[in-house]
N, C-alpha and C positions, 0 to 999 in steps of 0.2 A: 423570360424571367418569371412571369406569372405562372407558367406551367411548372417550372422548377419548384416554386413555392408550394404549389398544390401537391406535387409528388412528394416533397419533403414532409408535408403535413400528413399525407396518406401513410407514410412510414412511421412517423413519430407518434401519431395518435394511438395506434394499437399498443405501442411500447408503454405509453403513459397509462393506458387502461389496464394493462397487465401489472404494471407497478402499483397502481392504485388497488387492484384486487389483492395483490400480495400483502400490501400494507393493511388492508381491511381484514383479510381472512387468516394470514399467517405472518403477523408483524415481526415475529422473532426469527425469520428465516436466515437473516444475515448473521445473527448471533449464533444460530445453530451451526452454520458453516464455519464460523470462527472457532467455536469451542471444539468442534470435531477435529479441526486442524491443529489447534494449540494444545489440547489436553488429551493425552493418550488414555487417561483413566476416567474420562467423563462418563462412560457407560459401565464402569466396573461396579460390582456389588460385593457385599461382604459374604465370604463363603462360610460354611459350617466348620467349626473347630472339631477335629477328630480327637476325642478323649483317649488318653493312654492309660494303661494300668499303673497303679501306684505300688512301688516296692514295699515288701512286707516289713523292711527295717525302718521305714519312715515312722515318725512319731506324729501323734495328733495334737494339734494346738487349737485352743479355744479363745474366741473373742466374744464380746457381748452379743453379736448378731450372727456370726458365722463360725464354722469349724472347718479346718483344713489340715492336710498332712504335708509334712516337709521332712528333710533329712534330720536325723536325731541330733540332739545336742544344741538346738537353737535356744538361746537364753532370752528371756523377756527383759529388754532394756528400755521399756517405755518410760517416757516422762509424763507423769499423770497430768501435768498442766497443759500439755500439748494437744490432748484429745486424740492422739495417734498411738496405736499399738505397734510396737516394734520388737521383732525377734532377730537375733544376730548370732552368728558363729564365725569369728574371724571377719573376713570381708563380706561374707554372704549375709544378706539381710532381707527381711520381709517386713514391709510396713503396711498397716491397714488403717484406713480412716472411714468414718461414717458421718458425713455432714448433714445428717437428717434435719431438715427444716432450718438450717443455719441462716440462709438469706432472709427467711421470714422473721426469724428471731431478732435479727439486727436491722430489719427494715430496709434492706438493700435490694434493689432490682437490677440484676446484672445486665438486662437489656439496655439500661441507661448508657452503657459505655460502647454500644455498637455504633456503626457508621451512620445508620439512619434512625429516625424516630421509631419507637416500638410499634406505632400504629401502622407503619408501612410494612413491617415484617408480618404483622397480623393479616394485613390485606394480601400479602404474597401467599401465605399459607391458605387463606380462604380461597384464593384464585385457583390453587391446585387441589382444593378439596382435601386438605390435610390438617390434622390437629395441630394447634399452635404449641411448640415446645415450652416447657416451663422456664427454661433458661438457655442461654446461648453457649453453654459449655458442651460437655460430652453428649448430652441428649441431641443437640443440634449436629454435632460431629457425626454421630451414627446416621442421622438422616442424610447428611451430605455424602458420606462414603457409600451408603447403601441405596439411596433412592434418587438422588439427583442424576439426571441423564439428559442427553442432548435434546431429545424430542420434547422434553418438558417445557422448553422455552418457546416453542413454535407459536403458541397462541397468547403469549404474554406480551405486555406492552408497558411503556412508561416506567414507573418506579419498580413494578414487579420484575421487569426485565433487568433493571440495574441490580436488584437484589439477587436474581438468578446468576448474573455474571459474578457477583461477589462469592456466592456459594460454590459456583463451578471452579473458581480459582482456589478457594479453600480446599475443595475436594482433591484437586491435583496435588497441592502442597501436602495435604494430610497423607495421601497414599505414598508419596515420595518419602515421607518421614518415617512411617511405620506401617507394618502389615497388620491386618485385623481379621479376626475370625469371631464367630459367635456360636453359642450352644444353649440349648434349653435344659436347665437343670430341674431338680425337684422343687418346684415352687419359685423359680427365679430364672432370669435370663442373664447370661454372662458374656461379656465381650472380652476377648483375649487379644492382647496387642504386643507386637515385638517392635520396640523402638530401635531403629537402626543405628542411631547415634551419629554425631558429626562434631565439628569443632566447638559447638555450643552445648550439646547434650551428650550424655553417656548412654551406651547401649543398655537396655533393660527390657524386662517383660512387665506388663501391667494387666490387671483384670478389673473390670467394672461390673459389679453385681447389682441387679435390679430385682427386688422381690416382687412377686406377682401381686401381693396385697398392697404394695405402694410402688408402682413402676417409676415414680420420680425420685425415689430414695436410692442413693448411689453409695455402695460400699466399695471402696477402691483398694486394690492391692498394688504395691510396687515391689517387684522381685529383682534384686540387684546382685550382680557378681555370681550368678550361677550359670551353668551350661544350659543350652536350649532344652535338652531332654529333661533335666530336673525342673526347669520352669514349667514345661508342659505337664509334668506329673503333678506339680503343685496346683496348677490351674484346673486339672482334671479332678482334684480331690475336694474342691470347695463344695460346701453344702450349708444350708441355713440351719440354725439351731432350733 
């Protein structure tokens, strides 16, 4: 019996040492295995949007911050009280919003509605040596879709690891909901998205424009009821005023 116990200890001790080493040096290994198995998009990144030529019969439309081209005959049906510019022709519509500094003006911190306290999100981004996003909206979404990957979790632990799991799940759901591309324009970065649509949302194309002079300023386009080619032509035509 005593010999059996010694033999068992001889086998178990190395296993415990290996487990301890894994916990110390790569605490996220089991999370890594799980996200690689569960999320097919975990290592996916945002590809470059291939701009297309804009038809000569398109008209140019102007908003306070941006100019774009679209099929002729779009009428300005904006409601001045809404803060949203809207052009429409039949069912086809293009809406543009610019929420520059809105959260600051109303004294609202969108991080207050997230799952964890803001300080934990700050700690997560510090742990991965990344700038902290100004808000958990689209700015965070582009980070998730483009930068989150399985290997990122290997050296995370505690609350950082829980936040990684949250972001990994968000990334999978986001890629399943819409395809995303990005391109560098003249003085801005644009993210182009094709929302696939389901029982809760309708299919549409969107663009988010971030001027170089204020990368946290977001000018958003919603392009509805157009074919894919037309949507890509509109997205390709966007420029700053």
